[in-house]
Backbone atoms as SQL, in Angstrom:
CREATE TABLE atoms (id INTEGER PRIMARY KEY, chain TEXT, resi INTEGER, resn TEXT, atom TEXT, x REAL, y REAL, z REAL);
INSERT INTO atoms VALUES
  (1, 'A', 1, 'MET', 'N', -7.944, 19.695, 18.266),
  (2, 'A', 1, 'MET', 'CA', -6.618, 19.335, 18.708),
  (3, 'A', 1, 'MET', 'C', -5.841, 18.776, 17.522),
  (4, 'A', 2, 'LYS', 'N', -4.585, 19.215, 17.427),
  (5, 'A', 2, 'LYS', 'CA', -3.709, 18.740, 16.360),
  (6, 'A', 2, 'LYS', 'C', -2.430, 18.207, 16.998),
  (7, 'A', 3, 'VAL', 'N', -1.982, 17.028, 16.542),
  (8, 'A', 3, 'VAL', 'CA', -0.754, 16.428, 17.065),
  (9, 'A', 3, 'VAL', 'C', 0.228, 16.239, 15.911),
  (10, 'A', 4, 'THR', 'N', 1.458, 16.656, 16.127),
  (11, 'A', 4, 'THR', 'CA', 2.533, 16.462, 15.162),
  (12, 'A', 4, 'THR', 'C', 3.611, 15.617, 15.827),
  (13, 'A', 5, 'LEU', 'N', 4.030, 14.553, 15.148),
  (14, 'A', 5, 'LEU', 'CA', 5.085, 13.680, 15.668),
  (15, 'A', 5, 'LEU', 'C', 6.343, 13.806, 14.830),
  (16, 'A', 6, 'ILE', 'N', 7.491, 13.592, 15.468),
  (17, 'A', 6, 'ILE', 'CA', 8.757, 13.464, 14.759),
  (18, 'A', 6, 'ILE', 'C', 9.669, 12.589, 15.610),
  (19, 'A', 7, 'LEU', 'N', 10.455, 11.763, 14.951),
  (20, 'A', 7, 'LEU', 'CA', 11.385, 10.862, 15.625),
  (21, 'A', 7, 'LEU', 'C', 12.794, 11.416, 15.488),
  (22, 'A', 8, 'ALA', 'N', 13.513, 11.509, 16.604),
  (23, 'A', 8, 'ALA', 'CA', 14.859, 12.068, 16.619),
  (24, 'A', 8, 'ALA', 'C', 15.804, 11.156, 17.384),
  (25, 'A', 9, 'GLU', 'N', 17.088, 11.346, 17.157),
  (26, 'A', 9, 'GLU', 'CA', 18.082, 10.567, 17.895),
  (27, 'A', 9, 'GLU', 'C', 18.023, 10.922, 19.378),
  (28, 'A', 10, 'ALA', 'N', 17.818, 12.213, 19.667),
  (29, 'A', 10, 'ALA', 'CA', 17.708, 12.691, 21.044),
  (30, 'A', 10, 'ALA', 'C', 16.911, 13.996, 21.029),
  (31, 'A', 11, 'ALA', 'N', 16.239, 14.280, 22.135),
  (32, 'A', 11, 'ALA', 'CA', 15.467, 15.519, 22.233),
  (33, 'A', 11, 'ALA', 'C', 15.331, 15.931, 23.696),
  (34, 'A', 12, 'THR', 'N', 15.208, 17.243, 23.894),
  (35, 'A', 12, 'THR', 'CA', 15.018, 17.811, 25.223),
  (36, 'A', 12, 'THR', 'C', 13.965, 18.898, 25.138),
  (37, 'A', 13, 'ALA', 'N', 12.965, 18.830, 26.004),
  (38, 'A', 13, 'ALA', 'CA', 11.951, 19.881, 26.099),
  (39, 'A', 13, 'ALA', 'C', 12.457, 20.941, 27.076),
  (40, 'A', 14, 'HIS', 'N', 12.217, 22.208, 26.740),
  (41, 'A', 14, 'HIS', 'CA', 12.676, 23.316, 27.568),
  (42, 'A', 14, 'HIS', 'C', 11.485, 24.040, 28.188),
  (43, 'A', 15, 'PRO', 'N', 11.681, 24.687, 29.350),
  (44, 'A', 15, 'PRO', 'CA', 10.588, 25.382, 30.033),
  (45, 'A', 15, 'PRO', 'C', 9.921, 26.483, 29.209),
  (46, 'A', 16, 'ASP', 'N', 10.651, 27.042, 28.222),
  (47, 'A', 16, 'ASP', 'CA', 10.066, 28.122, 27.422),
  (48, 'A', 16, 'ASP', 'C', 9.183, 27.600, 26.289),
  (49, 'A', 17, 'GLY', 'N', 8.927, 26.274, 26.250),
  (50, 'A', 17, 'GLY', 'CA', 8.039, 25.712, 25.244),
  (51, 'A', 17, 'GLY', 'C', 8.725, 25.272, 23.968),
  (52, 'A', 18, 'THR', 'N', 10.061, 25.351, 23.927),
  (53, 'A', 18, 'THR', 'CA', 10.790, 24.899, 22.748),
  (54, 'A', 18, 'THR', 'C', 11.344, 23.499, 22.985),
  (55, 'A', 19, 'VAL', 'N', 11.810, 22.865, 21.906),
  (56, 'A', 19, 'VAL', 'CA', 12.408, 21.537, 21.987),
  (57, 'A', 19, 'VAL', 'C', 13.702, 21.554, 21.188),
  (58, 'A', 20, 'SER', 'N', 14.772, 21.042, 21.779),
  (59, 'A', 20, 'SER', 'CA', 16.031, 20.852, 21.053),
  (60, 'A', 20, 'SER', 'C', 16.067, 19.404, 20.582),
  (61, 'A', 21, 'MET', 'N', 16.387, 19.204, 19.276),
  (62, 'A', 21, 'MET', 'CA', 16.437, 17.857, 18.726),
  (63, 'A', 21, 'MET', 'C', 17.758, 17.629, 18.006),
  (64, 'A', 22, 'LEU', 'N', 18.233, 16.390, 18.077),
  (65, 'A', 22, 'LEU', 'CA', 19.432, 15.969, 17.371),
  (66, 'A', 22, 'LEU', 'C', 19.027, 14.930, 16.332),
  (67, 'A', 23, 'ARG', 'N', 19.406, 15.159, 15.098),
  (68, 'A', 23, 'ARG', 'CA', 19.126, 14.234, 13.986),
  (69, 'A', 23, 'ARG', 'C', 17.639, 13.881, 13.942),
  (70, 'A', 24, 'ALA', 'N', 16.822, 14.882, 13.756),
  (71, 'A', 24, 'ALA', 'CA', 15.363, 14.701, 13.729),
  (72, 'A', 24, 'ALA', 'C', 14.894, 14.247, 12.349),
  (73, 'A', 25, 'GLY', 'N', 13.784, 13.538, 12.328),
  (74, 'A', 25, 'GLY', 'CA', 13.195, 13.077, 11.077),
  (75, 'A', 25, 'GLY', 'C', 13.556, 11.649, 10.727),
  (76, 'A', 26, 'ILE', 'N', 13.992, 10.868, 11.692),
  (77, 'A', 26, 'ILE', 'CA', 14.380, 9.475, 11.435),
  (78, 'A', 26, 'ILE', 'C', 13.167, 8.703, 10.925),
  (79, 'A', 27, 'ASN', 'N', 13.312, 8.082, 9.780),
  (80, 'A', 27, 'ASN', 'CA', 12.228, 7.241, 9.254),
  (81, 'A', 27, 'ASN', 'C', 12.750, 5.902, 8.748),
  (82, 'A', 28, 'ARG', 'N', 14.018, 5.592, 9.084),
  (83, 'A', 28, 'ARG', 'CA', 14.604, 4.342, 8.631),
  (84, 'A', 28, 'ARG', 'C', 15.638, 3.873, 9.653),
  (85, 'A', 29, 'ALA', 'N', 15.633, 2.586, 9.931),
  (86, 'A', 29, 'ALA', 'CA', 16.669, 1.944, 10.741),
  (87, 'A', 29, 'ALA', 'C', 17.256, 0.835, 9.880),
  (88, 'A', 30, 'VAL', 'N', 18.582, 0.753, 9.855),
  (89, 'A', 30, 'VAL', 'CA', 19.244, -0.215, 8.976),
  (90, 'A', 30, 'VAL', 'C', 20.187, -1.090, 9.781),
  (91, 'A', 31, 'ASN', 'N', 20.066, -2.400, 9.561),
  (92, 'A', 31, 'ASN', 'CA', 20.970, -3.378, 10.144),
  (93, 'A', 31, 'ASN', 'C', 20.855, -4.645, 9.303),
  (94, 'A', 32, 'ALA', 'N', 21.969, -5.259, 8.976),
  (95, 'A', 32, 'ALA', 'CA', 21.949, -6.424, 8.082),
  (96, 'A', 32, 'ALA', 'C', 21.132, -7.581, 8.647),
  (97, 'A', 33, 'THR', 'N', 21.179, -7.757, 9.947),
  (98, 'A', 33, 'THR', 'CA', 20.462, -8.884, 10.547),
  (99, 'A', 33, 'THR', 'C', 19.550, -8.406, 11.672),
  (100, 'A', 34, 'ALA', 'N', 18.501, -9.152, 11.897),
  (101, 'A', 34, 'ALA', 'CA', 17.585, -8.857, 12.996),
  (102, 'A', 34, 'ALA', 'C', 18.080, -9.592, 14.236),
  (103, 'A', 35, 'PRO', 'N', 17.787, -9.110, 15.411),
  (104, 'A', 35, 'PRO', 'CA', 16.964, -7.939, 15.741),
  (105, 'A', 35, 'PRO', 'C', 17.728, -6.629, 15.517),
  (106, 'A', 36, 'ILE', 'N', 16.960, -5.556, 15.349),
  (107, 'A', 36, 'ILE', 'CA', 17.512, -4.243, 15.034),
  (108, 'A', 36, 'ILE', 'C', 17.203, -3.288, 16.190),
  (109, 'A', 37, 'PRO', 'N', 18.222, -2.830, 16.927),
  (110, 'A', 37, 'PRO', 'CA', 17.968, -1.923, 18.055),
  (111, 'A', 37, 'PRO', 'C', 17.811, -0.475, 17.602),
  (112, 'A', 38, 'LEU', 'N', 17.043, 0.290, 18.358),
  (113, 'A', 38, 'LEU', 'CA', 16.894, 1.722, 18.101),
  (114, 'A', 38, 'LEU', 'C', 16.682, 2.435, 19.431),
  (115, 'A', 39, 'ASN', 'N', 17.574, 3.370, 19.727),
  (116, 'A', 39, 'ASN', 'CA', 17.420, 4.271, 20.869),
  (117, 'A', 39, 'ASN', 'C', 17.081, 5.627, 20.283),
  (118, 'A', 40, 'ALA', 'N', 15.947, 6.187, 20.669),
  (119, 'A', 40, 'ALA', 'CA', 15.512, 7.437, 20.049),
  (120, 'A', 40, 'ALA', 'C', 14.560, 8.190, 20.968),
  (121, 'A', 41, 'ALA', 'N', 14.111, 9.340, 20.474),
  (122, 'A', 41, 'ALA', 'CA', 13.136, 10.162, 21.180),
  (123, 'A', 41, 'ALA', 'C', 11.989, 10.465, 20.224),
  (124, 'A', 42, 'LEU', 'N', 10.783, 10.191, 20.659),
  (125, 'A', 42, 'LEU', 'CA', 9.599, 10.560, 19.894),
  (126, 'A', 42, 'LEU', 'C', 9.093, 11.874, 20.474),
  (127, 'A', 43, 'VAL', 'N', 9.002, 12.890, 19.624),
  (128, 'A', 43, 'VAL', 'CA', 8.551, 14.207, 20.067),
  (129, 'A', 43, 'VAL', 'C', 7.142, 14.427, 19.551),
  (130, 'A', 44, 'ALA', 'N', 6.234, 14.749, 20.458),
  (131, 'A', 44, 'ALA', 'CA', 4.845, 15.041, 20.101),
  (132, 'A', 44, 'ALA', 'C', 4.538, 16.479, 20.483),
  (133, 'A', 45, 'ARG', 'N', 4.056, 17.239, 19.510),
  (134, 'A', 45, 'ARG', 'CA', 3.585, 18.609, 19.781),
  (135, 'A', 45, 'ARG', 'C', 2.070, 18.562, 19.684),
  (136, 'A', 46, 'VAL', 'N', 1.414, 18.824, 20.807),
  (137, 'A', 46, 'VAL', 'CA', -0.043, 18.786, 20.875),
  (138, 'A', 46, 'VAL', 'C', -0.541, 20.222, 20.935),
  (139, 'A', 47, 'GLU', 'N', -1.248, 20.631, 19.888),
  (140, 'A', 47, 'GLU', 'CA', -1.775, 21.990, 19.806),
  (141, 'A', 47, 'GLU', 'C', -3.267, 21.972, 20.093),
  (142, 'A', 48, 'GLY', 'N', -3.686, 22.818, 21.010),
  (143, 'A', 48, 'GLY', 'CA', -5.099, 22.910, 21.344),
  (144, 'A', 48, 'GLY', 'C', -5.712, 24.176, 20.785),
  (145, 'A', 49, 'ASP', 'N', -7.028, 24.218, 20.791),
  (146, 'A', 49, 'ASP', 'CA', -7.693, 25.452, 20.381),
  (147, 'A', 49, 'ASP', 'C', -8.149, 26.198, 21.630),
  (148, 'A', 50, 'VAL', 'N', -8.765, 27.342, 21.440),
  (149, 'A', 50, 'VAL', 'CA', -9.147, 28.220, 22.549),
  (150, 'A', 50, 'VAL', 'C', -10.011, 27.491, 23.582),
  (151, 'A', 51, 'SER', 'N', -10.892, 26.619, 23.130),
  (152, 'A', 51, 'SER', 'CA', -11.819, 25.933, 24.040),
  (153, 'A', 51, 'SER', 'C', -11.137, 24.887, 24.913),
  (154, 'A', 52, 'GLU', 'N', -9.893, 24.504, 24.600),
  (155, 'A', 52, 'GLU', 'CA', -9.222, 23.436, 25.346),
  (156, 'A', 52, 'GLU', 'C', -8.274, 23.928, 26.429),
  (157, 'A', 53, 'GLY', 'N', -8.162, 25.243, 26.610),
  (158, 'A', 53, 'GLY', 'CA', -7.270, 25.793, 27.620),
  (159, 'A', 53, 'GLY', 'C', -7.555, 25.237, 29.002),
  (160, 'A', 54, 'GLY', 'N', -6.527, 24.707, 29.659),
  (161, 'A', 54, 'GLY', 'CA', -6.650, 24.164, 31.007),
  (162, 'A', 54, 'GLY', 'C', -7.209, 22.755, 31.083),
  (163, 'A', 55, 'SER', 'N', -7.568, 22.160, 29.959),
  (164, 'A', 55, 'SER', 'CA', -8.169, 20.814, 29.995),
  (165, 'A', 55, 'SER', 'C', -7.105, 19.726, 30.171),
  (166, 'A', 56, 'ARG', 'N', -7.506, 18.670, 30.884),
  (167, 'A', 56, 'ARG', 'CA', -6.627, 17.515, 31.132),
  (168, 'A', 56, 'ARG', 'C', -6.901, 16.448, 30.087),
  (169, 'A', 57, 'HIS', 'N', -5.819, 15.778, 29.651),
  (170, 'A', 57, 'HIS', 'CA', -5.941, 14.728, 28.640),
  (171, 'A', 57, 'HIS', 'C', -5.016, 13.567, 28.986),
  (172, 'A', 58, 'THR', 'N', -5.342, 12.396, 28.487),
  (173, 'A', 58, 'THR', 'CA', -4.464, 11.246, 28.588),
  (174, 'A', 58, 'THR', 'C', -3.924, 10.942, 27.198),
  (175, 'A', 59, 'PHE', 'N', -2.753, 10.323, 27.152),
  (176, 'A', 59, 'PHE', 'CA', -2.195, 9.906, 25.865),
  (177, 'A', 59, 'PHE', 'C', -1.656, 8.486, 25.976),
  (178, 'A', 60, 'THR', 'N', -1.610, 7.824, 24.840),
  (179, 'A', 60, 'THR', 'CA', -1.022, 6.498, 24.718),
  (180, 'A', 60, 'THR', 'C', -0.170, 6.481, 23.467),
  (181, 'A', 61, 'VAL', 'N', 1.028, 5.935, 23.573),
  (182, 'A', 61, 'VAL', 'CA', 1.909, 5.754, 22.424),
  (183, 'A', 61, 'VAL', 'C', 2.155, 4.263, 22.276),
  (184, 'A', 62, 'ARG', 'N', 1.945, 3.790, 21.054),
  (185, 'A', 62, 'ARG', 'CA', 2.195, 2.381, 20.742),
  (186, 'A', 62, 'ARG', 'C', 3.108, 2.307, 19.528),
  (187, 'A', 63, 'LEU', 'N', 3.999, 1.324, 19.517),
  (188, 'A', 63, 'LEU', 'CA', 4.821, 1.021, 18.347),
  (189, 'A', 63, 'LEU', 'C', 4.310, -0.299, 17.802),
  (190, 'A', 64, 'LEU', 'N', 3.734, -0.248, 16.598),
  (191, 'A', 64, 'LEU', 'CA', 3.077, -1.415, 16.014),
  (192, 'A', 64, 'LEU', 'C', 3.837, -1.944, 14.806),
  (193, 'A', 65, 'ASN', 'N', 3.780, -3.277, 14.619),
  (194, 'A', 65, 'ASN', 'CA', 4.359, -3.878, 13.419),
  (195, 'A', 65, 'ASN', 'C', 3.307, -3.897, 12.314),
  (196, 'A', 66, 'GLU', 'N', 3.642, -4.509, 11.190),
  (197, 'A', 66, 'GLU', 'CA', 2.729, -4.537, 10.037),
  (198, 'A', 66, 'GLU', 'C', 1.450, -5.313, 10.317),
  (199, 'A', 67, 'ASP', 'N', 1.480, -6.181, 11.315),
  (200, 'A', 67, 'ASP', 'CA', 0.295, -6.959, 11.684),
  (201, 'A', 67, 'ASP', 'C', -0.551, -6.266, 12.745),
  (202, 'A', 68, 'GLY', 'N', -0.136, -5.063, 13.170),
  (203, 'A', 68, 'GLY', 'CA', -0.881, -4.328, 14.182),
  (204, 'A', 68, 'GLY', 'C', -0.589, -4.771, 15.604),
  (205, 'A', 69, 'ARG', 'N', 0.500, -5.503, 15.789),
  (206, 'A', 69, 'ARG', 'CA', 0.880, -5.979, 17.130),
  (207, 'A', 69, 'ARG', 'C', 1.923, -5.054, 17.740),
  (208, 'A', 70, 'ASP', 'N', 1.870, -4.922, 19.071),
  (209, 'A', 70, 'ASP', 'CA', 2.820, -4.077, 19.790),
  (210, 'A', 70, 'ASP', 'C', 4.231, -4.659, 19.721),
  (211, 'A', 71, 'VAL', 'N', 5.208, -3.783, 19.485),
  (212, 'A', 71, 'VAL', 'CA', 6.613, -4.170, 19.451),
  (213, 'A', 71, 'VAL', 'C', 7.252, -3.915, 20.812),
  (214, 'A', 72, 'ILE', 'N', 6.837, -2.848, 21.472),
  (215, 'A', 72, 'ILE', 'CA', 7.298, -2.507, 22.814),
  (216, 'A', 72, 'ILE', 'C', 6.053, -2.261, 23.663),
  (217, 'A', 73, 'PRO', 'N', 6.196, -2.309, 24.995),
  (218, 'A', 73, 'PRO', 'CA', 5.021, -1.990, 25.829),
  (219, 'A', 73, 'PRO', 'C', 4.530, -0.575, 25.551),
  (220, 'A', 74, 'LYS', 'N', 3.212, -0.397, 25.552),
  (221, 'A', 74, 'LYS', 'CA', 2.658, 0.934, 25.292),
  (222, 'A', 74, 'LYS', 'C', 3.055, 1.889, 26.410),
  (223, 'A', 75, 'VAL', 'N', 3.148, 3.164, 26.044),
  (224, 'A', 75, 'VAL', 'CA', 3.495, 4.222, 26.985),
  (225, 'A', 75, 'VAL', 'C', 2.243, 5.047, 27.218),
  (226, 'A', 76, 'GLU', 'N', 1.914, 5.256, 28.480),
  (227, 'A', 76, 'GLU', 'CA', 0.718, 6.042, 28.817),
  (228, 'A', 76, 'GLU', 'C', 1.106, 7.203, 29.718),
  (229, 'A', 77, 'GLY', 'N', 0.379, 8.289, 29.600),
  (230, 'A', 77, 'GLY', 'CA', 0.638, 9.449, 30.433),
  (231, 'A', 77, 'GLY', 'C', -0.476, 10.458, 30.304),
  (232, 'A', 78, 'GLY', 'N', -0.224, 11.639, 30.832),
  (233, 'A', 78, 'GLY', 'CA', -1.218, 12.695, 30.764),
  (234, 'A', 78, 'GLY', 'C', -0.559, 14.054, 30.619),
  (235, 'A', 79, 'PHE', 'N', -1.367, 15.029, 30.253),
  (236, 'A', 79, 'PHE', 'CA', -0.886, 16.398, 30.129),
  (237, 'A', 79, 'PHE', 'C', -2.063, 17.343, 30.299),
  (238, 'A', 80, 'VAL', 'N', -1.746, 18.606, 30.567),
  (239, 'A', 80, 'VAL', 'CA', -2.747, 19.665, 30.695),
  (240, 'A', 80, 'VAL', 'C', -2.417, 20.727, 29.660),
  (241, 'A', 81, 'MET', 'N', -3.420, 21.115, 28.894),
  (242, 'A', 81, 'MET', 'CA', -3.214, 22.187, 27.917),
  (243, 'A', 81, 'MET', 'C', -2.997, 23.497, 28.673),
  (244, 'A', 82, 'PRO', 'N', -2.199, 24.407, 28.129),
  (245, 'A', 82, 'PRO', 'CA', -1.991, 25.696, 28.795),
  (246, 'A', 82, 'PRO', 'C', -3.324, 26.415, 29.005),
  (247, 'A', 83, 'PRO', 'N', -3.423, 27.236, 30.064),
  (248, 'A', 83, 'PRO', 'CA', -4.681, 27.930, 30.356),
  (249, 'A', 83, 'PRO', 'C', -5.182, 28.787, 29.198),
  (250, 'A', 84, 'GLU', 'N', -4.264, 29.383, 28.486),
  (251, 'A', 84, 'GLU', 'CA', -4.670, 30.136, 27.306),
  (252, 'A', 84, 'GLU', 'C', -4.354, 29.283, 26.077),
  (253, 'A', 85, 'TRP', 'N', -4.743, 29.713, 24.949),
  (254, 'A', 85, 'TRP', 'CA', -4.517, 28.985, 23.706),
  (255, 'A', 85, 'TRP', 'C', -3.042, 28.668, 23.550),
  (256, 'A', 86, 'GLY', 'N', -2.711, 27.396, 23.301),
  (257, 'A', 86, 'GLY', 'CA', -1.299, 27.055, 23.187),
  (258, 'A', 86, 'GLY', 'C', -1.057, 25.606, 22.840),
  (259, 'A', 87, 'ALA', 'N', 0.160, 25.154, 23.171),
  (260, 'A', 87, 'ALA', 'CA', 0.582, 23.809, 22.811),
  (261, 'A', 87, 'ALA', 'C', 1.410, 23.204, 23.935),
  (262, 'A', 88, 'VAL', 'N', 1.499, 21.873, 23.898),
  (263, 'A', 88, 'VAL', 'CA', 2.308, 21.111, 24.839),
  (264, 'A', 88, 'VAL', 'C', 3.283, 20.272, 24.018),
  (265, 'A', 89, 'ASN', 'N', 4.550, 20.273, 24.425),
  (266, 'A', 89, 'ASN', 'CA', 5.548, 19.417, 23.795),
  (267, 'A', 89, 'ASN', 'C', 5.861, 18.256, 24.725),
  (268, 'A', 90, 'LEU', 'N', 5.760, 17.040, 24.206),
  (269, 'A', 90, 'LEU', 'CA', 6.066, 15.845, 24.980),
  (270, 'A', 90, 'LEU', 'C', 7.254, 15.149, 24.331),
  (271, 'A', 91, 'VAL', 'N', 8.260, 14.805, 25.125),
  (272, 'A', 91, 'VAL', 'CA', 9.430, 14.081, 24.631),
  (273, 'A', 91, 'VAL', 'C', 9.446, 12.721, 25.305),
  (274, 'A', 92, 'LEU', 'N', 9.384, 11.661, 24.492),
  (275, 'A', 92, 'LEU', 'CA', 9.353, 10.299, 25.007),
  (276, 'A', 92, 'LEU', 'C', 10.612, 9.574, 24.544),
  (277, 'A', 93, 'ASN', 'N', 11.551, 9.372, 25.465),
  (278, 'A', 93, 'ASN', 'CA', 12.781, 8.650, 25.154),
  (279, 'A', 93, 'ASN', 'C', 12.528, 7.164, 25.319),
  (280, 'A', 94, 'PHE', 'N', 13.030, 6.351, 24.402),
  (281, 'A', 94, 'PHE', 'CA', 12.762, 4.924, 24.468),
  (282, 'A', 94, 'PHE', 'C', 13.885, 4.122, 23.840),
  (283, 'A', 95, 'GLN', 'N', 13.868, 2.835, 24.150),
  (284, 'A', 95, 'GLN', 'CA', 14.726, 1.850, 23.514),
  (285, 'A', 95, 'GLN', 'C', 13.808, 0.796, 22.925),
  (286, 'A', 96, 'ALA', 'N', 13.964, 0.524, 21.643),
  (287, 'A', 96, 'ALA', 'CA', 13.135, -0.485, 20.983),
  (288, 'A', 96, 'ALA', 'C', 14.042, -1.485, 20.283),
  (289, 'A', 97, 'VAL', 'N', 13.551, -2.689, 20.158),
  (290, 'A', 97, 'VAL', 'CA', 14.242, -3.708, 19.379),
  (291, 'A', 97, 'VAL', 'C', 13.235, -4.232, 18.367),
  (292, 'A', 98, 'PHE', 'N', 13.510, -3.960, 17.088),
  (293, 'A', 98, 'PHE', 'CA', 12.642, -4.449, 16.032),
  (294, 'A', 98, 'PHE', 'C', 13.008, -5.906, 15.771),
  (295, 'A', 99, 'PRO', 'N', 12.052, -6.821, 15.876),
  (296, 'A', 99, 'PRO', 'CA', 12.367, -8.248, 15.761),
  (297, 'A', 99, 'PRO', 'C', 12.696, -8.704, 14.339),
  (298, 'A', 100, 'LYS', 'N', 12.290, -7.906, 13.341),
  (299, 'A', 100, 'LYS', 'CA', 12.530, -8.291, 11.949),
  (300, 'A', 100, 'LYS', 'C', 12.505, -7.043, 11.077),
  (301, 'A', 101, 'HIS', 'N', 12.897, -7.212, 9.820),
  (302, 'A', 101, 'HIS', 'CA', 12.822, -6.110, 8.863),
  (303, 'A', 101, 'HIS', 'C', 11.368, -5.912, 8.456),
  (304, 'A', 102, 'GLY', 'N', 11.032, -4.685, 8.094),
  (305, 'A', 102, 'GLY', 'CA', 9.669, -4.388, 7.672),
  (306, 'A', 102, 'GLY', 'C', 9.297, -2.958, 8.010),
  (307, 'A', 103, 'ARG', 'N', 7.994, -2.686, 8.012),
  (308, 'A', 103, 'ARG', 'CA', 7.485, -1.352, 8.322),
  (309, 'A', 103, 'ARG', 'C', 6.839, -1.370, 9.708),
  (310, 'A', 104, 'PHE', 'N', 7.084, -0.316, 10.449),
  (311, 'A', 104, 'PHE', 'CA', 6.556, -0.162, 11.796),
  (312, 'A', 104, 'PHE', 'C', 6.016, 1.257, 11.916),
  (313, 'A', 105, 'ALA', 'N', 5.134, 1.480, 12.884),
  (314, 'A', 105, 'ALA', 'CA', 4.569, 2.821, 13.046),
  (315, 'A', 105, 'ALA', 'C', 4.293, 3.122, 14.513),
  (316, 'A', 106, 'PHE', 'N', 4.664, 4.332, 14.907),
  (317, 'A', 106, 'PHE', 'CA', 4.280, 4.855, 16.214),
  (318, 'A', 106, 'PHE', 'C', 2.888, 5.443, 16.074),
  (319, 'A', 107, 'HIS', 'N', 1.999, 5.105, 16.977),
  (320, 'A', 107, 'HIS', 'CA', 0.642, 5.648, 17.001),
  (321, 'A', 107, 'HIS', 'C', 0.501, 6.467, 18.278),
  (322, 'A', 108, 'PHE', 'N', 0.011, 7.705, 18.126),
  (323, 'A', 108, 'PHE', 'CA', -0.171, 8.612, 19.256),
  (324, 'A', 108, 'PHE', 'C', -1.658, 8.880, 19.416),
  (325, 'A', 109, 'ASP', 'N', -2.218, 8.389, 20.528),
  (326, 'A', 109, 'ASP', 'CA', -3.639, 8.567, 20.828),
  (327, 'A', 109, 'ASP', 'C', -3.808, 9.572, 21.957),
  (328, 'A', 110, 'VAL', 'N', -4.815, 10.417, 21.841),
  (329, 'A', 110, 'VAL', 'CA', -5.199, 11.328, 22.919),
  (330, 'A', 110, 'VAL', 'C', -6.631, 10.995, 23.292),
  (331, 'A', 111, 'ASP', 'N', -6.847, 10.725, 24.574),
  (332, 'A', 111, 'ASP', 'CA', -8.173, 10.378, 25.102),
  (333, 'A', 111, 'ASP', 'C', -8.818, 9.240, 24.300),
  (334, 'A', 112, 'GLY', 'N', -7.991, 8.255, 23.911),
  (335, 'A', 112, 'GLY', 'CA', -8.500, 7.076, 23.231),
  (336, 'A', 112, 'GLY', 'C', -8.707, 7.212, 21.730),
  (337, 'A', 113, 'THR', 'N', -8.359, 8.362, 21.152),
  (338, 'A', 113, 'THR', 'CA', -8.527, 8.576, 19.714),
  (339, 'A', 113, 'THR', 'C', -7.166, 8.807, 19.068),
  (340, 'A', 114, 'ASN', 'N', -6.884, 8.106, 17.965),
  (341, 'A', 114, 'ASN', 'CA', -5.616, 8.271, 17.269),
  (342, 'A', 114, 'ASN', 'C', -5.550, 9.651, 16.621),
  (343, 'A', 115, 'HIS', 'N', -4.448, 10.356, 16.897),
  (344, 'A', 115, 'HIS', 'CA', -4.261, 11.710, 16.354),
  (345, 'A', 115, 'HIS', 'C', -3.070, 11.830, 15.429),
  (346, 'A', 116, 'ALA', 'N', -2.111, 10.892, 15.501),
  (347, 'A', 116, 'ALA', 'CA', -0.926, 11.013, 14.648),
  (348, 'A', 116, 'ALA', 'C', -0.189, 9.681, 14.578),
  (349, 'A', 117, 'GLN', 'N', 0.591, 9.529, 13.488),
  (350, 'A', 117, 'GLN', 'CA', 1.436, 8.361, 13.296),
  (351, 'A', 117, 'GLN', 'C', 2.787, 8.806, 12.752),
  (352, 'A', 118, 'TRP', 'N', 3.815, 8.016, 13.049),
  (353, 'A', 118, 'TRP', 'CA', 5.142, 8.210, 12.465),
  (354, 'A', 118, 'TRP', 'C', 5.646, 6.839, 12.049),
  (355, 'A', 119, 'SER', 'N', 5.941, 6.666, 10.762),
  (356, 'A', 119, 'SER', 'CA', 6.362, 5.369, 10.232),
  (357, 'A', 119, 'SER', 'C', 7.881, 5.244, 10.197),
  (358, 'A', 120, 'VAL', 'N', 8.341, 4.007, 10.403),
  (359, 'A', 120, 'VAL', 'CA', 9.767, 3.689, 10.341),
  (360, 'A', 120, 'VAL', 'C', 9.928, 2.438, 9.499),
  (361, 'A', 121, 'GLU', 'N', 10.795, 2.520, 8.496),
  (362, 'A', 121, 'GLU', 'CA', 11.138, 1.346, 7.698),
  (363, 'A', 121, 'GLU', 'C', 12.394, 0.732, 8.299),
  (364, 'A', 122, 'VAL', 'N', 12.351, -0.543, 8.587),
  (365, 'A', 122, 'VAL', 'CA', 13.506, -1.253, 9.124),
  (366, 'A', 122, 'VAL', 'C', 14.028, -2.151, 8.006),
  (367, 'A', 123, 'ALA', 'N', 15.240, -1.850, 7.534),
  (368, 'A', 123, 'ALA', 'CA', 15.766, -2.521, 6.343),
  (369, 'A', 123, 'ALA', 'C', 17.116, -3.168, 6.619),
  (370, 'A', 124, 'SER', 'N', 17.481, -4.087, 5.726),
  (371, 'A', 124, 'SER', 'CA', 18.774, -4.775, 5.862),
  (372, 'A', 124, 'SER', 'C', 19.913, -3.969, 5.253),
  (373, 'A', 125, 'ARG', 'N', 19.586, -2.994, 4.385),
  (374, 'A', 125, 'ARG', 'CA', 20.617, -2.142, 3.784),
  (375, 'A', 125, 'ARG', 'C', 19.996, -0.784, 3.446),
  (376, 'A', 126, 'PRO', 'N', 20.830, 0.242, 3.327),
  (377, 'A', 126, 'PRO', 'CA', 20.308, 1.559, 2.968),
  (378, 'A', 126, 'PRO', 'C', 19.704, 1.539, 1.572),
  (379, 'A', 127, 'PRO', 'N', 18.809, 2.464, 1.263),
  (380, 'A', 127, 'PRO', 'CA', 18.227, 2.515, -0.074),
  (381, 'A', 127, 'PRO', 'C', 19.290, 2.897, -1.106),
  (382, 'A', 128, 'SER', 'N', 19.098, 2.457, -2.333),
  (383, 'A', 128, 'SER', 'CA', 20.009, 2.809, -3.416),
  (384, 'A', 128, 'SER', 'C', 19.859, 4.291, -3.731),
  (385, 'A', 129, 'PRO', 'N', 20.997, 4.982, -3.964),
  (386, 'A', 129, 'PRO', 'CA', 20.885, 6.407, -4.313),
  (387, 'A', 129, 'PRO', 'C', 20.217, 6.561, -5.679),
  (388, 'A', 130, 'ASN', 'N', 19.474, 7.639, -5.830),
  (389, 'A', 130, 'ASN', 'CA', 18.834, 7.923, -7.125),
  (390, 'A', 130, 'ASN', 'C', 19.896, 8.310, -8.128),
  (391, 'A', 131, 'LYS', 'N', 19.818, 7.745, -9.307),
  (392, 'A', 131, 'LYS', 'CA', 20.768, 8.068, -10.371),
  (393, 'A', 131, 'LYS', 'C', 20.101, 9.030, -11.350),
  (394, 'A', 132, 'PRO', 'N', 20.843, 10.086, -11.761),
  (395, 'A', 132, 'PRO', 'CA', 20.254, 11.063, -12.697),
  (396, 'A', 132, 'PRO', 'C', 19.972, 10.476, -14.066);
């Protein structure tokens, strides 16, 4: 099983197995003072192999701070892999409030095992542009 995560401003899963995303690839939130709000969608693409067709799985998503503590309540759910070889797209819309500046990470676990992470830097100002 392979899991790919991406953070977007908004996302919608479609019945044909595709996902529409707006401003995908968010890895930074900027606000001069804390707390720092973020409304976004975490998109997880879970790809199974031939042996996993039709199997049921549970997932857990956690947003952790640098100390490994939860920032928001964990999200739990389940999914079934397609009967034939394929993938499942999960779109998780959320509202988070980062209590301080620093690094945070979404952790995506399937059946109790971590399969993917997506990091977010929460900063007081945008990064300086690279000068030639």
